[in-house]
VOTI-710758 format. One record per atom (N, C-alpha, C, O): x, z, y; residue in one letter. Coordinates in steps of 0.02 Angstrom, whole numbers, padded with zeros to 5 digits, always signed. Layout:
! VOTI-710758
XZYa
...
! end
This chain:
! VOTI-710758
+00042+00000-00059m
+00000+00000+00000m
+00044+00000+00062m
+00094+00037+00065m
+00027-00041+00110s
+00068-00046+00170s
+00061+00016+00213s
+00013+00055+00206s
+00108+00024+00257r
+00108+00082+00302r
+00046+00081+00347r
+00017+00133+00361r
+00026+00021+00368k
-00034+00014+00411k
-00096+00037+00373k
-00139+00071+00401k
-00102+00017+00310n
-00160+00036+00269n
-00161+00112+00257n
-00214+00143+00259n
-00102+00141+00245k
-00098+00213+00235k
-00119+00251+00298k
-00152+00302+00294k
-00098+00224+00355s
-00115+00255+00419s
-00191+00252+00431s
-00221+00302+00451s
-00221+00194+00418a
-00293+00187+00426a
-00331+00232+00378a
-00381+00262+00396a
-00306+00237+00317e
-00337+00280+00267e
-00334+00353+00290e
-00383+00390+00283e
-00277+00373+00316f
-00269+00441+00340f
-00318+00456+00397f
-00350+00509+00399f
-00324+00410+00444i
-00370+00418+00500i
-00442+00423+00474i
-00480+00466+00495i
-00460+00378+00428n
-00527+00379+00400n
-00541+00445+00364n
-00596+00473+00370n
-00492+00470+00327d
-00500+00534+00293d
-00510+00591+00343d
-00551+00635+00332d
-00472+00591+00397c
-00479+00643+00448c
-00548+00642+00479c
-00579+00694+00489c
-00572+00582+00494i
-00639+00575+00524i
-00692+00598+00474i
-00738+00635+00493i
-00687+00577+00412a
-00736+00596+00361a
-00736+00671+00350a
-00789+00703+00346a
-00677+00700+00344d
-00673+00772+00333d
-00701+00811+00393d
-00732+00863+00384d
-00689+00786+00453a
-00717+00819+00513a
-00793+00817+00511a
-00825+00868+00525a
-00822+00760+00493l
-00895+00756+00489l
-00922+00804+00437l
-00970+00839+00451l
-00891+00807+00379l
-00914+00853+00327l
-00910+00926+00349l
-00954+00966+00335l
-00856+00942+00383q
-00849+01011+00408q
-00904+01027+00459q
-00934+01081+00457q
-00918+00980+00503l
-00970+00991+00553l
-01039+00995+00521l
-01082+01031+00546l
-01049+00958+00467m
-01114+00960+00431m
-01127+01028+00401m
-01185+01046+00388m
-01075+01067+00389e
-01084+01135+00363e
-01109+01182+00418e
-01139+01234+00404e
-01098+01162+00481e
-01114+01205+00537e
-01181+01188+00570e
-01214+01232+00597e
-01200+01123+00567k
-01262+01104+00601k
-01289+01039+00573k
-01254+01004+00537k
-01352+01023+00590p
-01382+00961+00564p
-01344+00899+00587p
-01318+00897+00643p
-01340+00850+00544i
-01302+00789+00559i
-01328+00753+00621i
-01289+00724+00658i
-01392+00756+00633a
-01421+00723+00692a
-01395+00753+00757a
-01395+00719+00809a
-01372+00815+00755k
-01347+00847+00815k
-01271+00843+00822k
-01243+00868+00871k
-01239+00811+00775i
-01166+00803+00778i
-01150+00740+00818i
-01177+00686+00804i
-01108+00748+00867t
-01090+00691+00910t
-01024+00660+00889t
-00983+00692+00855t
-01014+00599+00909a
-00950+00565+00896a
-00894+00604+00930a
-00839+00608+00902a
-00906+00632+00987q
-00855+00671+01022q
-00834+00732+00982q
-00775+00747+00978q
-00882+00766+00952e
-00865+00824+00910e
-00823+00803+00849e
-00775+00838+00831e
-00841+00747+00820i
-00804+00722+00762i
-00733+00705+00782i
-00685+00724+00749i
-00726+00668+00837t
-00659+00647+00859t
-00616+00707+00880t
-00556+00708+00866t
-00646+00755+00913d
-00609+00815+00933d
-00581+00851+00871d
-00523+00870+00870d
-00623+00860+00822l
-00603+00896+00761l
-00553+00855+00720l
-00507+00882+00691l
-00563+00789+00719a
-00518+00745+00680a
-00452+00732+00715a
-00403+00712+00684a
-00450+00745+00780g
-00388+00733+00818g
-00376+00660+00832g
-00318+00637+00836g
-00430+00622+00841v
-00424+00551+00858v
-00466+00537+00919v
-00510+00576+00938v
-00454+00480+00951g
-00492+00461+01009g
-00557+00425+00990g
-00565+00402+00933g
-00602+00422+01038r
-00667+00389+01025r
-00658+00315+01006r
-00692+00289+00962r
-00611+00282+01039a
-00599+00211+01024a
-00576+00203+00951a
-00597+00157+00916a
-00534+00248+00928t
-00511+00247+00859t
-00570+00258+00812t
-00577+00223+00762t
-00610+00307+00828f
-00670+00321+00788f
-00712+00258+00780f
-00729+00240+00724f
-00729+00226+00835f
-00774+00168+00832f
-00739+00105+00806f
-00773+00057+00787f
-00675+00105+00805r
-00638+00049+00774r
-00643+00054+00698r
-00641+00004+00663r
-00650+00115+00673h
-00650+00126+00600h
-00721+00132+00571h
-00732+00113+00514h
-00768+00159+00610f
-00836+00171+00584f
-00889+00153+00637f
-00878+00160+00697f
-00946+00130+00612r
-01002+00115+00657r
-01054+00170+00658r
-01094+00176+00705r
-01055+00211+00605s
-01109+00261+00599s
-01087+00319+00555s
-01037+00315+00520s
-01126+00372+00557k
-01112+00431+00516k
-01124+00415+00442k
-01086+00438+00399k
-01175+00375+00427d
-01187+00359+00356d
-01130+00316+00329d
-01114+00320+00269d
-01099+00275+00371e
-01040+00236+00349e
-00981+00282+00333e
-00943+00269+00287e
-00975+00336+00371i
-00922+00385+00358i
-00935+00419+00291i
-00889+00427+00251i
-00997+00438+00279l
-01014+00470+00215l
-01004+00423+00156l
-00979+00444+00104l
-01022+00360+00165t
-01011+00311+00112t
-00936+00305+00097t
-00916+00305+00039t
-00896+00301+00150y
-00823+00297+00141y
-00799+00357+00100y
-00760+00349+00053y
-00821+00417+00118k
-00797+00478+00085k
-00817+00477+00011k
-00777+00495-00032k
-00878+00457-00004l
-00901+00454-00073l
-00859+00404-00114l
-00841+00418-00171l
-00844+00348-00084i
-00803+00298-00119i
-00733+00326-00132i
-00705+00317-00186i
-00704+00359-00082r
-00637+00389-00091r
-00638+00441-00146r
-00592+00444-00187r
-00690+00483-00148l
-00695+00534-00200l
-00703+00502-00269l
-00673+00525-00317l
-00745+00449-00273w
-00754+00414-00337w
-00687+00384-00361w
-00669+00391-00419w
-00652+00350-00316n
-00588+00320-00335n
-00538+00372-00359n
-00500+00359-00406n
-00538+00431-00328q
-00494+00484-00351q
-00517+00511-00419q
-00475+00526-00461q
-00582+00516-00429w
-00610+00538-00494w
-00588+00489-00549w
-00568+00510-00603w
-00592+00425-00535v
-00572+00374-00583v
-00499+00384-00603v
-00482+00380-00662v
-00456+00396-00554i
-00384+00407-00568i
-00374+00472-00607i
-00339+00473-00657i
-00405+00526-00583d
-00395+00592-00615d
-00420+00594-00687d
-00393+00631-00728d
-00470+00553-00703h
-00499+00554-00770h
-00480+00494-00812h
-00509+00481-00865h
-00429+00457-00788n
-00403+00399-00825n
-00458+00351-00846n
-00459+00326-00903n
-00504+00337-00800l
-00558+00290-00814l
-00535+00220-00795l
-00492+00211-00752l
-00565+00172-00825s
-00550+00102-00810s
-00575+00086-00740s
-00630+00106-00722s
-00536+00049-00702q
-00559+00026-00636q
-00610-00031-00643q
-00647-00045-00596q
-00612-00062-00701e
-00659-00118-00711e
-00727-00090-00728e
-00733-00039-00761e
-00779-00125-00706g
-00847-00107-00724g
-00864-00035-00704g
-00886+00004-00746g
-00856-00019-00642h
-00866+00050-00619h
-00933+00078-00641h
-00937+00136-00660h
-00985+00039-00637f
-01051+00063-00657f
-01075+00021-00716f
-01088-00038-00709f
-01079+00053-00773s
-01105+00019-00832s
-01135+00071-00878s
-01126+00131-00868s
-01170+00047-00928l
-01199+00094-00976l
-01145+00136-01009l
-01156+00195-01025l
-01087+00106-01020s
-01033+00142-01055s
-01004+00199-01014s
-00974+00245-01043s
-01012+00199-00948n
-00984+00254-00909n
-01038+00292-00870n
-01022+00324-00820n
-01100+00288-00892t
-01154+00323-00859t
-01140+00398-00856t
-01150+00430-00804t
-01118+00426-00912e
-01104+00498-00914e
-01048+00516-00865e
-01052+00568-00832e
-00996+00474-00860d
-00941+00487-00812d
-00967+00487-00740d
-00949+00530-00700d
-01009+00438-00725l
-01036+00433-00657l
-01077+00495-00640l
-01072+00522-00585l
-01118+00517-00687l
-01159+00577-00676l
-01115+00640-00670l
-01128+00683-00628l
-01064+00645-00712a
-01019+00702-00709a
-00983+00704-00641a
-00974+00757-00612a
-00964+00645-00616f
-00933+00642-00550f
-00981+00669-00497f
-00962+00711-00456f
-01044+00646-00498n
-01092+00669-00448n
-01106+00744-00455n
-01116+00778-00404n
-01107+00769-00515l
-01115+00841-00525l
-01056+00879-00496l
-01064+00933-00469l
-00995+00850-00502s
-00935+00884-00477s
-00935+00889-00401s
-00902+00932-00372s
-00972+00845-00367i
-00976+00847-00294i
-01047+00867-00272i
-01070+00848-00219i
-01080+00906-00314r
-01149+00926-00301r
-01160+00955-00231r
-01208+00935-00198r
-01118+01000-00206p
-01130+01025-00138p
-01131+00970-00085p
-01172+00972-00039p
-01086+00921-00092l
-01086+00866-00045l
-01149+00823-00052l
-01180+00805-00003l
-01167+00808-00114i
-01228+00768-00126i
-01288+00804-00096i
-01330+00772-00064i
-01293+00868-00107c
-01350+00907-00080c
-01349+00907-00004c
-01401+00903+00028c
-01289+00913+00025r
-01283+00912+00098r
-01306+00844+00126r
-01340+00842+00178r
-01288+00791+00092i
-01309+00724+00113i
-01384+00717+00107i
-01416+00689+00151i
-01413+00742+00054y
-01486+00741+00046y
-01521+00783+00099y
-01570+00761+00128y
-01495+00842+00110d
-01525+00886+00161d
-01524+00852+00230d
-01568+00864+00271d
-01474+00810+00242a
-01468+00775+00306a
-01510+00711+00308a
-01514+00678+00359a
-01542+00695+00252g
-01583+00634+00249g
-01541+00570+00249g
-01565+00518+00272g
-01480+00574+00224m
-01434+00518+00226m
-01423+00487+00156m
-01368+00463+00141m
-01474+00488+00114q
-01468+00462+00047q
-01444+00390+00045q
-01412+00369-00004q
-01458+00352+00097h
-01436+00283+00100h
-01360+00277+00092h
-01335+00228+00064h
-01324+00326+00117a
-01251+00325+00111a
-01229+00328+00038a
-01179+00297+00019a
-01267+00364-00003i
-01251+00369-00075i
-01264+00301-00107i
-01223+00276-00145i
-01321+00271-00092y
-01336+00205-00120y
-01282+00155-00100y
-01258+00117-00142y
-01263+00154-00036m
-01212+00106-00013m
-01145+00118-00049m
-01110+00070-00063m
-01129+00180-00063a
-01067+00193-00100a
-01071+00164-00170a
-01024+00132-00194a
-01128+00173-00204f
-01138+00143-00270f
-01128+00068-00266f
-01091+00039-00305f
-01162+00038-00219y
-01161-00035-00215y
-01091-00061-00198y
-01068-00110-00228y
-01057-00029-00152q
-00991-00053-00132q
-00939-00043-00187q
-00894-00085-00195q
-00944+00010-00225v
-00898+00020-00280v
-00914-00030-00336v
-00869-00058-00367v
-00977-00039-00348m
-00998-00083-00402m
-00983-00156-00386m
-00965-00195-00431m
-00991-00175-00324e
-00982-00245-00305e
-00944-00249-00239e
-00973-00262-00186e
-00878-00239-00242p
-00839-00238-00180p
-00831-00307-00147p
-00812-00311-00088p
-00844-00361-00184y
-00834-00427-00156y
-00900-00467-00160y
-00936-00463-00209y
-00913-00503-00108f
-00972-00546-00106f
-00962-00605-00153f
-00907-00633-00157f
-01014-00624-00187s
-01012-00683-00231s
-01062-00734-00205s
-01113-00716-00176s
-01046-00797-00215f
-01093-00849-00196f
-01144-00862-00251f
-01188-00905-00244f
-01138-00827-00307e
-01184-00833-00362e
-01244-00787-00350e
-01237-00726-00356e
-01302-00813-00335p
-01360-00770-00322p
-01376-00723-00380p
-01391-00664-00369p
-01373-00748-00442l
-01389-00705-00499l
-01342-00645-00501l
-01364-00589-00515l
-01279-00656-00489h
-01230-00602-00488h
-01248-00549-00435h
-01248-00489-00449h
-01263-00572-00375n
-01280-00526-00321n
-01345-00489-00335n
-01349-00428-00324n
-01396-00523-00359y
-01460-00491-00374y
-01453-00441-00431y
-01481-00386-00428y
-01415-00458-00481t
-01405-00413-00538t
-01370-00349-00515t
-01391-00294-00534t
-01318-00356-00475n
-01282-00297-00452n
-01324-00254-00406n
-01322-00193-00409n
-01363-00286-00363k
-01406-00248-00318k
-01459-00210-00358k
-01474-00152-00345k
-01488-00244-00408f
-01538-00213-00452f
-01509-00153-00487f
-01540-00100-00490f
-01449-00161-00515y
-01418-00106-00552y
-01400-00048-00505y
-01409+00010-00523y
-01375-00063-00445a
-01357-00011-00398a
-01419+00030-00379a
-01416+00092-00376a
-01475-00004-00367y
-01537+00033-00352y
-01558+00075-00412y
-01581+00131-00403y
-01551+00048-00471g
-01570+00085-00531g
-01528+00147-00540g
-01555+00201-00556g
-01463+00142-00530v
-01419+00199-00536v
-01436+00251-00482v
-01437+00311-00495v
-01448+00227-00422f
-01467+00272-00369f
-01533+00308-00384f
-01539+00368-00372f
-01582+00271-00411a
-01646+00301-00428a
-01637+00355-00482a
-01670+00408-00479a
-01594+00342-00529l
-01579+00391-00581l
-01550+00455-00550l
-01572+00510-00565l
-01500+00446-00507l
-01470+00504-00474l
-01521+00539-00429l
-01523+00601-00428l
-01561+00502-00394d
-01612+00530-00350d
-01659+00576-00389d
-01674+00632-00367d
-01682+00553-00446e
-01728+00594-00487e
-01692+00657-00512e
-01720+00711-00512e
-01629+00649-00532w
-01591+00705-00557w
-01580+00758-00502w
-01585+00818-00515w
-01566+00735-00442i
-01558+00781-00385i
-01623+00817-00371i
-01623+00878-00360i
-01678+00780-00371k
-01744+00811-00358k
-01762+00862-00412k
-01801+00908-00400k
-01735+00852-00471r
-01746+00900-00526r
-01692+00955-00525r
-01685+00992-00573r
-01654+00959-00470d
-01602+01009-00460d
-01549+01007-00515d
-01526+01059-00538d
-01530+00945-00535f
-01478+00935-00585f
-01493+00974-00649f
-01449+01002-00680f
-01557+00973-00669a
-01581+01013-00725a
-01548+00994-00791a
-01533+01037-00832a
-01536+00930-00802e
-01506+00907-00864e
-01431+00900-00856e
-01405+00896-00800e
-01396+00898-00912t
-01324+00885-00909t
-01312+00810-00902t
-01357+00771-00918t
-01253+00790-00879p
-01239+00719-00877p
-01247+00685-00945p
-01271+00628-00948p
-01229+00719-00999k
-01237+00690-01066k
-01311+00680-01083k
-01329+00629-01111k
-01353+00729-01066q
-01425+00722-01080q
-01454+00662-01043q
-01492+00623-01071q
-01435+00654-00979i
-01461+00598-00940i
-01435+00532-00969i
-01473+00485-00977i
-01371+00529-00985a
-01342+00468-01013a
-01377+00450-01079a
-01391+00392-01092a
-01390+00500-01120d
-01426+00488-01183d
-01496+00461-01171d
-01519+00415-01206d
-01530+00488-01121i
-01597+00464-01104i
-01593+00390-01084i
-01632+00349-01108i
-01546+00374-01041v
-01539+00305-01015v
-01519+00257-01071v
-01551+00206-01082v
-01465+00274-01105v
-01437+00228-01154v
-01480+00222-01216v
-01489+00167-01242v
-01506+00278-01241h
-01540+00277-01305h
-01616+00272-01301h
-01648+00249-01348h
-01645+00294-01246q
-01718+00296-01243q
-01748+00245-01195q
-01806+00226-01204q
-01712+00223-01145i
-01741+00176-01097i
-01716+00106-01109i
-01756+00060-01114i
-01651+00097-01113v
-01622+00030-01121v
-01641+00001-01189v
-01637+00035-01240v
-01663-00060-01188g
-01682-00093-01250g
-01754-00085-01268g
-01779-00122-01311g
-01788-00038-01238k
-01860-00030-01252k
-01900-00072-01203k
-01879-00084-01146k
-01956-00094-01226d
-02002-00130-01181d
-02035-00080-01136d
-02071-00035-01160d
-02024-00086-01073v
-02055-00041-01024v
-02114-00078-00994v
-02105-00131-00964v
-02175-00051-01002p
-02233-00086-00975p
-02231-00092-00899p
-02211-00044-00865p
-02250-00148-00874v
-02254-00159-00802v
-02322-00135-00779v
-02373-00156-00806v
-02323-00092-00728t
-02387-00067-00703t
-02404-00097-00637t
-02456-00082-00609t
! end
């Protein structure tokens, strides 16, 4: 990784960490860009050069955490979201439960979906089927996580993966 990329990554991490710290103190809607930049130690121009919104910052942080999880757990970088790694994906989200709950409490669930989609499909394809399939799967994974969060993480990642892989996939689901 080039020095410029490392520098940008460091700045992004500082901004993301500042936002998360501020979210512990007050509602996200009341957090200003100035407060984030003051805490992160960067200027407003730097902030807006790197991010357009708070949900974009949260998406960035989730992607960074997922990429670190992949490295720490020796997971394949290929096929980030698939039936074969459903349990890993759920275990990752359980490991960052406080952050996930904070994002939900802030009404910023869209940031979680965008993280799923960007990790799953980091590059645009000119193949419509490819794009539609990935978008469909990203929404499905997000819906699964959404239900699990609403159930207060009642099941284990293995139980959820078993439900998805063994009880839902491959069965005819009636259209209502």
